[in-house]
TISEMI-508450 format. One record per residue (C-alpha): residue in one letter; x, y, z. Coordinates in steps of 0.05 Angstrom, whole numbers, plus 5000, padded with zeros to 4 digits. Layout:
BEGIN
aXYZ;...
This chain:
BEGIN
x444353444678;x441053544746;x442752834769;x450252894756;x450152154736;x455252144679;x461252534655;x456852854601;x452053094656;x457753404695;x460753724632;x454054024614;x453054294684;x459754634683;x458254974617;x451555204644;x454255474710;x459955824673;x455256164625;x458255804565;x454755544504;x452154834510;x455654674444;x461355024410;x464555324473;x471855484468;x472655184537;x469254514521;x475654084514;x479054454571;x473154294616;x473953544602;x481253604623;x479253994685;x474253464704;x479652934702;x484553374740;x479853494798;x477352774796;x484252494806;x485753014861;x479552804900;x480752064889;x487852154916;x484952364983;x482353064975;x488153445006;x489053894946;x482554244964;x481954065039;x489054015066;x486853675131;x483553105092;x487352515063;x481951985058;x482351255036;x475751244999;x472050595006;x469050684936;x476050654906;x477649964933;x477649384883;x472748814882;x474748234929;x476547814869;x481748314846;x485048494912;x492648384915;x494547704941;x501647444945;x505946924981;x512347065019;x516946494998;x520546055048;x527746205065;x533445805033;x539145545076;x541044885044;x548444725044;x553945245052;x556745855017;x563845964992;x565246714995;x571447154995;x572647805032;x572248384982;x568847954929;x561948094900;x560047374883;x559246734923;x558446004907;x552945574938;x554144844951;x546844714932;x544045124874;x537045404886;x531845164836;x528945864833;x532146544820;x533946884886;x535247564854;x532248074901;x533047634962;x537347835021;x543347445046;x545147375119;x551446975138;x552146665206;x557047055249;x556947675204;x553348325219;x552248585148;x546348365105;x546848375029;x541848404973;x542547914916;x543148344854;x543547774804;x542247034802;x539746534751;x535145954772;x539045304782;x545745674784;x550345604844;x553246314835;x550146914868;x552047644859;x551848124918;x549848854916;x556649054945;x563348754963;x563148245020;x565948555084;x566547925126;x571947405133;x573346935075;x569646275087;x569345665043;x563445355081;x559445915112;x552545785140;x547546265110;x540246435098;x537146735036;x530447075050;x525447495012;x522048075048;x520848544990;x514748494944;x512848904883;x505348924869;x502948724801;x496849184801;x497549934789;x494650304848;x494150974882;x496750654945;x496150014987;x491450035046;x493849845116;x493249355148;x494848765104;x492248095127;x495447425142;x492346805174;x498646575208;x500146635282;x504247255299;x509047395356;x505148025374;x499147775414;x494048315394;x495648395320;x490147895302;x493247755234;x494248485216;x500648705182;x500749445197;x503949975153;x509050445184;x513550985155;x520350785129;x524451145182;x520650795238;x521150125202;x528650185193;x529550385265;x525349815293;x526949285242;x533949375212;x535848825164;x540748515213;x535048415263;x529648135216;x528647405232;x524346835208;x517347005234;x510347195211;x510647935191;x507148445235;x509349085199;x510849325129;x513349965097;x513150255027;x520150254997;x518750504927;x513150764882;x514050834807;x508150994762;x503150654807;x507350034822;x509149984895;x514649584928;x513849415001;x518349095054;x515948615109;x519148525178;x519047765174;x519347155129;x517846415134;x523645975152;x526145405108;x522144875145;x515545265143;x510645405087;x510046045046;x506046595080;x499746835044;x498547585049;x492247955026;x492248695012;x486849204996;x488749814956;x485950424923;x485150354848;x487550874800;x481051124768;x480251094693;x479951754656;x472952044649;x470552154578;x464252414543;x464651964482;x463751434504;x460251714565;x463151464631;x460851464703;x465351744759;x466551284819;x464951844867;x458051684898;x452652044859;x450452434921;x457152794920;x458752834845;x457053574842;x463853664875;x466853544806;x462654124779;x464754594834;x472054404832;x472454484756;x468855154761;x473955374813;x479755264763;x475755544705;x473756184743;x480856254769;x483356254697;x478056774680;x479757184743;x472457114763;x470757294835;x466156694842;x472256234847;x472756344923;x465656104934;x466855504889;x473055334929;x469155364995;x463754914966;x468954394944;x472254395012;x465554325048;x463553745004;x470153375013;x469453445089;x462453155083;x464952585040;x470452435090;x465552425148;x460951955110;x466851505092;x468951465165;x461751355188;x461350725146;x467750465179;x465150655248;x458750265236;x462649625226;x467849695281;x467149975351;x474750075354;x475250605299;x478651225328;x478750935399;x484651035445;x486650455490;x491950405544;x497049905519;x496049415576;x488649345562;x490049175489;x493648525507;x488947965487;x489747285518;x488246795462;x490046155498;x488245875566;x494245795611;x494745165654;x499945065709;x503444405722;x498644275779;x492644365732;x490545065754;x487345445697;x489346175692;x485146685653;x478946265642;
């Protein structure tokens, strides 16, 4: 019990601290539920107990072999599109071999961008998400591009930045695809301004039962290759059980926080005055866990938490040579 190694150890410690019987306590099953309640709250970042903390715990990241990896497909612009003002379907002169449902459609000379709500692979008919507002055109030039991606793994949340190994138009991104909030993303990268390029930013569009959908601010053009993207994320922890006995992912040095947090809820239910002290202990431990988590990151990067003037963050990655042969920046 003293080592807080397994769920059974933590369960026994809570019973002991609460003055309950080691076996046969009326609170035994409730304590197991409380352990899982506080475990998920802490794994989610800790803000439930320490409102200023919302940590991405390193110990919740998946193994390298199971990180999320996906490819952004190349754009499609082969042939032309026959489309009528007010209509919701269009006919392609060259049918895509794959389904383009979920892609976006941009037509040359038109401002609006449409989402393809339905399409069958090898069919020349596409269905738009709304009526076409542009002028009728029997041979419109167009581009179909995919910037949305739904992850296949359930997760608490993706971790920014994502990584690509393609050259980016932002000189100091170094392959990072940084996460930004949706309002900022839509302000800086409206659909009408998203062009063929290596992404530099993403935003979370949707989360449903641990499945996230993100949007990128770029896509590979039709003559390029798909863009590989790698993403770390925080895993949803499995429920803790006594039979079979399980081990929490929280580092053992800090696992007593599960005891204190469960006691807080238990004593609150009993209207026990010790709940305030338990709450303070939980908050202090979460702050300590957050400092330790950040210290590990600081030890591997000198830039963590640093503030730089923007001009000094511009990194010259290539030597510039004038027509006369003069080398600049060497």
